[in-house]
MARBA-3410 file (N, C-alpha, C, O; in Angstrom, 1 decimal):
143
-1.9,-18.4,-17.5,-2.9,-17.1,-17.7,-2.5,-16.2,-16.4,-2.4,-16.6,-15.2 ~ -2.4,-15.2,-16.7,-2.3,-14.0,-15.4,-3.2,-13.8,-14.7,-4.3,-13.5,-15.2 ~ -3.0,-13.9,-13.1,-4.0,-13.5,-12.2,-4.7,-12.2,-12.5,-4.1,-11.1,-12.6 ~ -6.1,-12.4,-12.5,-6.7,-11.1,-12.3,-6.5,-10.2,-11.2,-6.7,-10.8,-10.1 ~ -6.1,-9.1,-11.1,-6.1,-7.9,-10.0,-7.4,-7.5,-9.7,-8.3,-7.2,-10.6
-7.6,-7.4,-8.5,-9.0,-6.5,-8.1,-8.7,-5.0,-8.0,-9.6,-4.2,-7.5 ~ -7.6,-4.5,-8.5,-7.2,-3.0,-8.2,-8.5,-2.3,-9.1,-9.3,-2.9,-9.8 ~ -8.3,-1.0,-8.8,-9.2,-0.3,-9.2,-8.6,1.1,-10.3,-7.5,1.4,-10.4 ~ -9.5,1.6,-10.9,-9.2,2.9,-11.6,-9.6,4.1,-11.0,-10.8,4.1,-10.6 ~ -8.8,5.3,-10.7,-9.3,6.2,-9.8,-10.4,6.8,-10.5,-10.5,6.9,-11.7
-11.2,7.3,-9.7,-12.4,7.8,-10.1,-12.6,9.7,-9.5,-13.4,10.5,-9.9 ~ -11.7,9.7,-8.7,-11.8,11.0,-7.8,-10.2,11.6,-7.6,-9.2,11.3,-8.1 ~ -10.6,12.8,-6.7,-9.5,13.5,-6.4,-8.9,12.9,-5.2,-8.3,13.6,-4.4 ~ -9.1,11.7,-5.1,-8.4,11.1,-3.7,-7.0,10.7,-4.0,-6.6,10.6,-5.2 ~ -6.1,10.5,-3.0,-4.6,10.1,-3.2,-4.8,8.6,-3.7,-5.7,7.8,-3.3
-3.8,8.4,-4.6,-3.9,6.8,-5.3,-2.7,6.2,-4.3,-1.8,6.7,-3.8 ~ -3.1,4.9,-4.4,-2.2,4.0,-3.5,-1.8,2.6,-4.2,-2.5,1.9,-4.9 ~ -0.6,2.4,-4.0,-0.2,0.9,-4.5,-0.2,0.4,-3.2,0.1,1.1,-2.2 ~ -0.6,-0.8,-3.2,-0.5,-1.7,-2.0,0.7,-3.2,-2.0,0.6,-4.2,-2.6 ~ 1.5,-2.9,-1.2,2.4,-4.2,-1.0,2.1,-4.9,-0.2,2.0,-4.4,0.9
2.0,-6.3,-0.4,1.7,-7.0,0.8,2.0,-8.6,0.3,2.6,-8.8,-0.8 ~ 1.8,-9.5,0.9,2.4,-10.9,1.0,1.1,-11.6,0.0,-0.1,-11.8,0.4 ~ 1.6,-12.0,-1.4,0.4,-12.3,-2.2,0.0,-13.6,-1.8,-1.1,-13.9,-2.0 ~ 1.1,-14.6,-1.1,0.7,-15.9,-0.9,-0.4,-15.9,0.1,-1.2,-16.8,0.1 ~ -0.5,-14.9,1.1,-1.2,-15.3,2.2,-2.2,-14.1,2.5,-3.4,-14.4,2.6
-1.8,-12.8,2.6,-2.7,-11.7,2.8,-3.8,-11.0,1.8,-4.4,-10.0,2.2 ~ -4.0,-11.7,0.6,-5.1,-11.3,-0.4,-6.1,-10.6,0.3,-6.5,-9.5,-0.2 ~ -6.8,-11.1,1.4,-8.0,-10.8,2.1,-7.7,-9.3,2.5,-8.7,-8.6,2.6 ~ -6.5,-8.9,2.8,-6.2,-7.7,3.5,-6.3,-6.8,2.2,-7.1,-5.9,2.3 ~ -5.7,-7.0,1.2,-5.9,-6.0,0.0,-7.4,-5.7,-0.4,-7.9,-4.6,-0.6
-8.0,-6.9,-0.3,-9.6,-6.5,-0.5,-10.3,-5.8,0.6,-11.4,-5.3,0.3 ~ -9.8,-5.8,1.9,-10.4,-4.8,2.8,-9.8,-3.5,2.5,-10.6,-2.6,2.7 ~ -8.7,-3.1,2.0,-8.1,-2.0,1.8,-8.9,-1.1,0.3,-9.1,0.1,0.1 ~ -9.1,-2.2,-0.5,-9.9,-1.8,-1.7,-11.3,-1.0,-1.4,-11.8,0.1,-1.9 ~ -12.0,-2.0,-0.4,-13.3,-1.8,0.0,-13.4,-0.3,0.9,-14.3,0.4,0.7
-12.4,-0.1,1.7,-12.0,1.0,2.4,-11.9,2.1,1.7,-12.6,3.1,2.0 ~ -11.0,2.0,0.6,-10.9,3.2,-0.5,-12.1,3.5,-1.1,-12.4,4.7,-1.2 ~ -12.8,2.7,-1.5,-14.2,3.0,-2.1,-15.0,3.7,-1.4,-15.7,4.4,-2.1 ~ -15.1,3.9,0.1,-15.9,4.7,0.7,-15.8,6.1,0.4,-14.7,6.7,0.2 ~ -16.8,6.7,0.4,-16.5,8.3,0.0,-15.7,9.1,1.1,-15.2,10.1,0.7
-15.6,8.7,2.1,-15.0,9.6,3.2,-13.5,9.3,3.0,-12.7,10.2,3.3 ~ -13.1,8.1,2.6,-11.6,7.7,2.5,-10.6,8.8,1.7,-11.1,9.4,0.8 ~ -9.5,9.0,2.2,-8.7,10.1,1.5,-7.8,9.3,0.3,-6.8,9.8,-0.3 ~ -8.3,8.0,0.1,-7.2,7.3,-1.0,-8.0,6.2,-1.5,-8.9,5.5,-1.0 ~ -7.6,6.0,-2.9,-8.0,4.8,-3.3,-7.2,3.8,-4.0,-6.5,4.3,-4.9
-7.1,2.5,-3.9,-6.1,1.6,-4.7,-6.3,1.6,-5.9,-7.4,1.3,-6.4 ~ -5.1,1.8,-6.6,-5.0,1.6,-8.2,-3.8,0.7,-8.7,-3.4,0.7,-9.8 ~ -3.3,-0.1,-7.6,-2.2,-0.9,-8.1,-1.7,-1.8,-6.7,-1.7,-1.3,-5.6 ~ -1.3,-3.0,-7.0,-0.8,-3.7,-6.0,0.2,-4.9,-6.3,0.6,-5.1,-7.5 ~ 0.6,-5.7,-5.4,1.5,-6.7,-5.6,1.1,-7.8,-6.7,1.9,-8.4,-7.4
-0.3,-8.0,-6.7,-0.8,-8.6,-7.7,-0.6,-8.4,-9.2,-0.5,-9.3,-10.1 ~ -0.4,-7.0,-9.2,-0.2,-6.7,-10.5,1.1,-6.8,-11.1,1.3,-6.5,-12.3 ~ 2.0,-7.1,-10.3,3.5,-7.3,-10.9,3.9,-8.8,-10.5,4.1,-9.1,-9.3 ~ 3.9,-9.6,-11.4,4.3,-11.2,-11.3,5.7,-11.2,-11.3,6.4,-10.4,-11.9 ~ 6.4,-12.2,-10.5,7.7,-12.4,-10.4,8.3,-12.6,-12.0,7.7,-13.1,-12.9
9.3,-12.1,-11.9,10.0,-12.4,-13.4,11.7,-11.8,-13.2,12.2,-11.5,-12.1 ~ 12.2,-11.6,-14.3,13.5,-11.0,-14.5,13.5,-9.5,-14.4,14.5,-8.9,-14.0 ~ 12.4,-9.0,-14.9,12.5,-7.5,-14.7,11.5,-6.9,-13.7,11.0,-5.8,-13.9 ~ 11.3,-7.7,-12.6,10.2,-7.5,-11.7,10.4,-6.1,-11.1,9.4,-5.5,-10.8 ~ 11.5,-5.6,-10.8,12.0,-4.2,-9.9,11.5,-3.1,-10.8,11.0,-2.1,-10.4
11.7,-3.2,-12.2,11.3,-2.2,-12.9,9.8,-2.0,-13.4,9.4,-0.9,-13.6 ~ 9.2,-3.1,-13.4,7.7,-3.2,-13.5,7.1,-2.9,-12.0,6.0,-2.4,-12.0 ~ 7.7,-3.1,-10.9,7.2,-2.4,-9.7,7.4,-1.0,-9.6,6.5,-0.3,-9.2 ~ 8.5,-0.5,-10.1,9.0,1.1,-10.3,7.8,1.6,-11.1,7.1,2.5,-10.5 ~ 7.5,1.2,-12.3,6.4,1.7,-13.2,5.1,1.7,-12.4,4.6,2.8,-12.4
4.5,0.8,-11.6,3.5,0.6,-10.8,3.5,1.6,-9.8,2.5,2.3,-9.6 ~ 4.6,1.8,-9.1,4.6,2.5,-7.9,4.7,4.0,-8.5,4.2,4.9,-7.8 ~ 5.3,4.2,-9.6,5.3,5.8,-10.2,4.1,6.1,-10.2,3.9,7.3,-9.9 ~ 3.1,5.3,-10.7,1.7,6.1,-10.9,0.9,6.2,-9.6,-0.3,6.5,-9.7 ~ 1.4,6.0,-8.6,0.6,6.0,-7.4,1.2,7.3,-6.7,2.2,7.8,-7.0
0.3,8.0,-5.5,0.6,8.9,-5.0,1.5,8.4,-3.7,2.5,9.0,-3.4 ~ 1.2,7.4,-3.1,1.9,6.6,-2.0,1.9,5.2,-1.9,1.4,4.6,-2.8 ~ 2.3,4.6,-1.1,2.4,3.1,-1.0,2.2,2.7,0.5,2.7,3.1,1.5 ~ 1.3,1.6,0.3,0.7,1.2,1.6,1.3,-0.3,1.7,0.8,-1.1,1.0 ~ 2.4,-0.6,2.5,2.6,-1.8,3.1,2.0,-2.3,3.9,1.9,-1.7,4.9
1.4,-3.6,3.8,0.5,-4.7,4.6,1.4,-5.3,5.3,2.4,-5.8,4.8 ~ 1.1,-5.4,6.4,1.8,-6.4,7.5,0.7,-7.2,8.2,0.0,-6.8,9.2 ~ 0.5,-8.4,7.7,-0.7,-9.0,8.1,0.0,-10.3,8.8,0.7,-10.3,9.8 ~ -0.3,-11.4,8.2,-0.1,-12.7,8.9,1.5,-13.0,8.9,1.9,-13.7,9.8 ~ 2.3,-12.4,7.9,3.7,-12.9,7.9,4.3,-11.3,7.7,4.2,-10.6,6.7
5.1,-10.8,8.9,5.5,-9.6,8.7,7.0,-9.4,8.5,7.4,-8.3,8.0 ~ 7.9,-10.6,8.8,9.2,-10.5,9.1,9.9,-11.2,7.9,10.9,-10.9,7.3 ~ 9.1,-12.4,7.5,9.9,-13.4,6.5,10.1,-13.0,5.0,11.0,-13.6,4.4 ~ 9.4,-12.0,4.4,9.2,-11.9,3.2,10.0,-10.5,2.7,9.9,-9.4,3.3 ~ 10.7,-10.6,1.7,11.5,-9.5,1.3,11.0,-8.8,0.1,11.4,-7.7,-0.1
10.0,-9.5,-0.7,9.6,-9.1,-1.8,8.8,-7.5,-1.7,9.1,-6.6,-2.4 ~ 7.7,-7.5,-0.6,7.2,-6.1,-0.4,7.9,-5.3,0.2,7.5,-4.2,0.3 ~ 9.2,-5.7,0.9,10.4,-4.7,1.6,10.8,-4.1,0.5,11.0,-2.9,0.5 ~ 11.1,-4.8,-0.6,11.8,-4.2,-1.6,10.7,-3.1,-2.4,11.1,-1.9,-2.6 ~ 9.5,-3.7,-2.7,8.5,-2.4,-2.9,8.5,-1.1,-2.1,8.6,-0.1,-2.8
8.5,-1.1,-1.2,8.7,0.0,-0.1,9.9,0.9,-0.6,9.8,2.0,-1.0 ~ 10.9,0.0,-0.5,12.4,0.6,-0.7,12.5,1.4,-2.2,13.2,2.3,-2.4 ~ 11.6,0.8,-3.2,11.5,1.2,-4.8,10.5,2.6,-4.4,10.6,3.6,-5.1 ~ 9.8,2.6,-3.6,8.7,3.9,-3.5,9.7,4.9,-2.9,9.6,6.1,-3.3 ~ 10.6,4.6,-1.8,11.4,5.6,-1.4,12.4,6.3,-2.3,12.6,7.5,-2.4
12.8,5.3,-3.1,13.8,5.7,-4.4,13.0,6.7,-5.3,13.4,7.7,-5.8 ~ 11.7,6.2,-5.3,11.0,7.3,-6.3,10.4,8.6,-5.6,9.8,9.4,-6.3 ~ 10.5,8.8,-4.2,10.1,9.8,-3.5,8.7,9.6,-3.2,8.1,10.7,-2.9 ~ 8.1,8.4,-3.1,6.6,8.2,-3.0,6.6,8.0,-1.2,7.5,7.2,-0.7 ~ 5.7,8.6,-0.5,5.7,8.3,1.0,5.0,6.8,1.0,4.2,6.3,0.2
5.5,6.2,2.2,4.9,5.0,2.4,4.4,4.8,4.0,4.9,5.4,5.0 ~ 3.4,3.9,4.0,2.6,3.8,5.1,3.0,2.2,5.6,2.6,1.2,4.9 ~ 3.4,2.2,6.5,3.4,0.8,7.0,2.1,0.4,8.0,2.0,0.8,9.2 ~ 1.2,-0.5,7.3,0.1,-0.7,8.1,-0.1,-1.9,8.5,-0.2,-2.8,7.6 ~ -0.3,-2.2,9.9,-0.3,-3.4,10.9,-1.6,-3.7,11.0,-2.4,-2.9,11.5
-2.0,-5.0,10.7,-3.1,-5.6,11.1,-3.5,-5.7,12.6,-4.5,-5.3,13.2 ~ -2.3,-6.6,13.1,-2.5,-6.9,14.7,-1.6,-6.0,15.2,-0.5,-5.8,14.8 ~ -2.3,-5.2,16.5,-2.0,-4.2,17.3,-0.7,-4.6,17.9,0.2,-3.8,18.1 ~ -0.5,-5.8,18.1,0.7,-6.3,18.9,2.1,-6.2,18.0,3.2,-6.1,18.5 ~ 1.8,-6.3,16.6,3.0,-6.2,15.7,3.5,-4.4,15.6,4.6,-4.0,15.4
2.3,-3.8,15.7,2.7,-2.4,15.4,4.1,-1.8,15.8,4.5,-1.6,17.0 ~ 4.7,-1.5,14.7,6.0,-0.9,14.9,7.4,-1.8,14.8,8.5,-1.4,15.0 ~ 7.0,-3.3,14.7,8.0,-4.2,15.0,8.8,-4.4,13.8,9.9,-4.9,13.9 ~ 8.4,-4.0,12.5,9.2,-4.2,11.2,10.1,-3.0,11.3,10.0,-2.1,12.1 ~ 11.3,-3.2,10.3,12.4,-2.2,10.3,11.9,-1.4,9.1,12.5,-1.6,8.0
11.1,-0.8,9.2,10.6,0.5,8.2,10.5,1.8,8.9,9.5,2.5,9.0 ~ 11.9,2.2,9.4,12.0,3.6,9.9,11.4,4.6,9.0,10.8,5.6,9.5 ~ 11.5,4.6,7.8,11.4,5.5,6.6,10.0,5.5,6.5,9.6,6.1,5.5 ~ 9.0,4.9,7.1,7.4,5.2,6.7,7.0,5.3,7.8,7.5,5.0,8.9 ~ 5.8,6.0,7.5,4.5,6.4,8.4,4.0,5.2,9.1,3.4,4.4,8.4
4.1,5.0,10.4,3.4,3.9,11.1,2.0,3.9,11.3,1.5,4.9,11.8 ~ 1.1,2.8,11.0,-0.3,3.2,11.4,-0.9,1.8,11.7,-0.4,0.9,11.0 ~ -1.8,1.6,12.7,-2.5,0.5,13.1,-3.8,0.5,11.8,-4.0,1.4,11.1 ~ -4.4,-0.7,12.0,-5.4,-1.1,10.9,-6.7,-0.6,11.4,-7.5,-1.4,11.9 ~ -7.0,0.7,11.4,-8.4,1.2,11.8,-8.5,2.1,10.5,-7.5,2.5,9.9
-9.7,2.4,10.1,-10.1,3.6,8.9,-9.4,4.9,9.4,-8.7,5.6,8.6 ~ -9.8,5.2,10.7,-9.4,6.4,11.0,-7.7,6.6,11.1,-7.1,7.6,10.7 ~ -7.1,5.5,11.6,-5.8,5.6,11.7,-5.0,5.8,10.2,-4.1,6.5,9.9 ~ -5.6,5.0,9.5,-5.0,4.9,8.2,-5.5,6.6,7.3,-4.7,7.2,6.6 ~ -6.6,6.7,7.6,-7.0,8.3,7.0,-6.1,9.2,7.6,-5.5,10.0,6.9
-5.9,9.1,8.9,-5.0,10.4,9.3,-3.6,10.3,8.7,-2.9,11.2,8.4 ~ -3.1,8.9,8.7,-1.8,8.7,7.9,-1.5,9.3,6.6,-0.5,9.9,6.3 ~ -2.4,9.1,5.9,-2.6,9.4,4.4,-2.6,11.1,4.3,-1.8,11.7,3.6 ~ -3.6,11.7,5.3,-3.6,13.0,5.3,-2.4,13.9,5.7,-2.1,15.0,5.3 ~ -1.7,13.0,6.7,-0.5,13.8,7.1,0.7,13.7,6.0,1.6,14.5,6.0
0.7,12.8,5.3,1.6,12.4,4.3,1.2,13.2,3.1,2.2,13.5,2.4 ~ 0.2,13.5,2.7,-0.4,14.2,1.5,-1.4,15.4,2.1,-2.6,15.5,1.8 ~ -0.8,16.2,2.7,-1.8,17.4,3.2,-2.5,18.1,2.0,-3.6,18.6,2.1 ~ -2.0,18.2,0.9,-2.8,18.7,-0.3,-3.8,18.3,-0.8,-4.5,19.0,-1.5 ~ -4.3,16.8,-0.2,-5.0,15.9,-0.6,-6.5,16.1,0.4,-7.5,15.4,0.1
-6.4,17.0,1.5,-7.2,16.9,2.4,-8.5,17.6,1.7,-8.4,18.4,0.7 ~ -9.7,17.1,2.2,-11.1,17.9,1.7,-11.0,19.4,2.4,-10.4,19.6,3.4 ~ -11.6,20.3,1.6,-11.6,21.7,1.7,-12.4,21.9,3.1,-12.6,23.0,3.5
END
């Protein structure tokens, strides 16, 4: 039986986000992002994540379909930041589709340590993430 995803359906004019992260270790970080996106002042909401796309032979095409539905991709660097390639490929697919990418770091000491030169770098604070979303998608700013 497929694992149920905690992702949401957009209810506002907020930017929509696909979240790439380590499925095995950092699910709690996805939950935190979903909660942050639910706040009225947040400029984004989560509509999809790595949990929505199970591994398999057509994984990349299914990721591309999920990413194409979002305005941007947030790549979460939590417990494991260098060892896994799946979420890195998700970010590459986002770039191939022209979606902006935010590399979000849970731990300040890891900030900027991953090889995501193409991504907007952000520390894990609501203010930092909101600023990054608003810089990447200025048309989504509140009037």
